[in-house]
Residue frames as a rotation matrix with the C-alpha (Angstrom) as fourth column:
MET 1
0.148 0.385 0.911 113.02
0.978 0.082 -0.193 -14.69
-0.149 0.919 -0.364 -53.90
LEU 2
0.977 0.160 -0.138 113.27
0.164 -0.986 0.013 -11.06
-0.134 -0.036 -0.990 -53.00
HIS 3
0.149 -0.989 -0.002 117.17
0.013 0.000 1.000 -11.69
-0.989 -0.149 0.013 -53.04
TYR 4
-0.277 -0.276 0.920 116.92
0.807 0.453 0.378 -12.74
-0.521 0.848 0.097 -56.61
ALA 5
0.637 0.622 0.455 114.97
0.763 -0.593 -0.258 -9.62
0.109 0.512 -0.852 -57.52
ILE 6
0.851 -0.394 -0.346 117.57
-0.175 -0.835 0.522 -7.48
-0.495 -0.383 -0.780 -55.99
VAL 7
-0.112 -0.893 0.435 120.36
0.314 0.383 0.869 -9.34
-0.943 0.234 0.237 -57.71
CYS 8
0.005 0.269 0.963 118.60
0.989 0.140 -0.044 -8.88
-0.146 0.953 -0.265 -61.06
LEU 9
0.933 0.337 0.128 118.22
0.348 -0.934 -0.082 -5.14
0.092 0.121 -0.988 -60.41
VAL 10
0.464 -0.848 -0.257 121.91
-0.183 -0.376 0.908 -4.85
-0.867 -0.374 -0.329 -59.54
ILE 11
-0.346 -0.527 0.776 122.87
0.633 0.480 0.608 -6.62
-0.693 0.701 0.167 -62.70
ALA 12
0.456 0.606 0.652 120.53
0.888 -0.360 -0.286 -4.25
0.061 0.709 -0.702 -64.58
LEU 13
0.943 -0.096 -0.319 122.18
0.000 -0.957 0.289 -1.27
-0.333 -0.272 -0.903 -63.08
ILE 14
0.005 -0.997 0.081 125.73
-0.027 0.081 0.996 -2.48
-1.000 -0.007 -0.027 -63.91
ALA 15
-0.204 0.030 0.979 124.65
0.926 0.331 0.183 -3.33
-0.318 0.943 -0.095 -67.47
ALA 16
0.744 0.606 0.281 123.15
0.667 -0.703 -0.248 0.06
0.047 0.372 -0.927 -67.86
VAL 17
0.652 -0.615 -0.443 126.28
-0.223 -0.714 0.663 1.84
-0.724 -0.334 -0.603 -66.70
PHE 18
-0.353 -0.831 0.429 128.34
0.090 0.426 0.900 -0.15
-0.931 0.356 -0.075 -69.17
GLY 19
-0.448 0.226 -0.865 125.89
-0.750 -0.621 0.226 0.59
-0.486 0.751 0.447 -71.93
PHE 20
-0.973 0.222 -0.063 124.24
0.173 0.882 0.438 -2.82
0.153 0.415 -0.897 -72.50
GLY 21
-0.598 0.800 0.055 120.75
-0.801 -0.594 -0.065 -1.58
-0.019 -0.083 0.996 -73.02
GLY 22
0.066 0.652 -0.755 119.23
-0.572 0.645 0.507 -4.95
0.818 0.399 0.415 -74.07
ILE 23
-0.357 -0.256 -0.898 120.62
0.427 0.811 -0.401 -6.74
0.831 -0.526 -0.180 -71.14
ALA 24
-0.997 0.043 0.058 119.71
-0.072 -0.600 -0.797 -4.05
0.000 -0.799 0.601 -68.71
ALA 25
-0.350 0.935 -0.067 116.11
-0.898 -0.314 0.310 -4.11
0.269 0.168 0.948 -69.98
SER 26
0.132 0.387 -0.913 115.78
-0.207 0.911 0.356 -7.74
0.969 0.142 0.200 -69.67
ALA 27
-0.710 -0.482 -0.514 117.35
0.441 0.264 -0.858 -7.75
0.549 -0.836 0.025 -66.12
VAL 28
-0.884 0.417 0.210 114.82
-0.459 -0.693 -0.557 -5.12
-0.087 -0.589 0.804 -65.00
GLY 29
0.022 0.916 -0.400 111.89
-0.776 0.268 0.571 -7.07
0.630 0.298 0.717 -66.45
ILE 30
-0.061 -0.051 -0.997 112.98
0.314 0.947 -0.067 -10.27
0.948 -0.317 -0.042 -64.56
ALA 31
-0.932 -0.324 -0.164 113.49
0.271 -0.322 -0.907 -8.18
0.241 -0.890 0.388 -61.34
LYS 32
-0.533 0.831 0.156 110.03
-0.835 -0.547 0.060 -6.70
0.135 -0.099 0.986 -61.66
ILE 33
0.115 0.644 -0.756 108.44
-0.487 0.700 0.522 -10.13
0.866 0.308 0.394 -62.16
LEU 34
-0.300 -0.419 -0.857 110.29
0.537 0.669 -0.515 -11.61
0.789 -0.614 0.024 -59.24
PHE 35
-0.990 0.014 0.138 109.38
-0.119 -0.595 -0.795 -8.72
0.071 -0.804 0.591 -56.95
TYR 36
-0.210 0.976 0.049 105.62
-0.922 -0.215 0.323 -8.91
0.326 0.022 0.945 -57.83
VAL 37
0.216 0.280 -0.935 105.65
-0.027 0.959 0.281 -12.71
0.976 -0.036 0.215 -57.32
PHE 38
-0.721 -0.466 -0.513 107.28
0.481 0.197 -0.855 -12.17
0.500 -0.862 0.082 -53.88
VAL 39
-0.819 0.473 0.325 104.71
-0.564 -0.767 -0.306 -9.53
0.104 -0.434 0.895 -52.97
ILE 40
0.071 0.930 -0.361 101.90
-0.812 0.264 0.521 -11.79
0.579 0.256 0.774 -53.90
MET 41
-0.003 -0.144 -0.990 103.34
0.339 0.931 -0.137 -14.83
0.941 -0.335 0.046 -52.03
ALA 42
-0.906 -0.399 -0.139 104.05
0.257 -0.260 -0.931 -12.64
0.335 -0.879 0.338 -48.92
VAL 43
-0.516 0.816 0.262 100.37
-0.850 -0.525 -0.039 -11.32
0.106 -0.243 0.964 -48.85
ILE 44
0.275 0.649 -0.710 99.00
-0.450 0.739 0.502 -14.86
0.850 0.181 0.495 -49.31
THR 45
-0.314 -0.451 -0.835 101.13
0.491 0.676 -0.550 -16.16
0.813 -0.582 0.009 -46.50
PHE 46
-0.960 0.023 0.280 100.07
-0.217 -0.693 -0.688 -13.20
0.178 -0.721 0.670 -44.28
VAL 47
-0.150 0.989 0.013 96.39
-0.928 -0.145 0.344 -13.84
0.342 0.040 0.939 -44.99
LEU 48
0.248 0.192 -0.950 96.70
-0.067 0.981 0.180 -17.59
0.966 0.019 0.256 -44.40
SER 49
-0.700 -0.581 -0.415 98.53
0.398 0.165 -0.902 -17.00
0.592 -0.797 0.115 -41.07
LEU 50
-0.770 0.481 0.419 95.72
-0.635 -0.641 -0.431 -14.70
0.061 -0.598 0.799 -39.95
LEU 51
0.155 0.905 -0.396 93.08
-0.786 0.355 0.506 -17.28
0.599 0.232 0.766 -40.93
LYS 52
-0.038 -0.192 -0.981 94.86
0.223 0.955 -0.196 -20.06
0.974 -0.226 0.006 -39.20
LYS 53
-0.962 -0.273 -0.034 95.12
0.130 -0.341 -0.931 -17.99
0.242 -0.900 0.363 -35.84
GLY 54
-0.643 0.747 0.169 91.52
-0.762 -0.602 -0.240 -16.92
-0.078 -0.283 0.956 -36.03
C-alpha cells in the first residue's frame, strides 16, 4: 500500500510539472489517504504483534 502512495505522489509531481493542476491535486489527495491508511495498518499490526508475544 505504501508503494501505491508513492506511485500516486510521483504521478502528482509529474502532473504538476506539466501544469495539470486538477490531476495533481487529486493524485496528492489519493497519496495522502493511502499513506494514512498504511500508517494506521502498520500501527495496528505492531500492537497486535506485541499483544500476541506478551
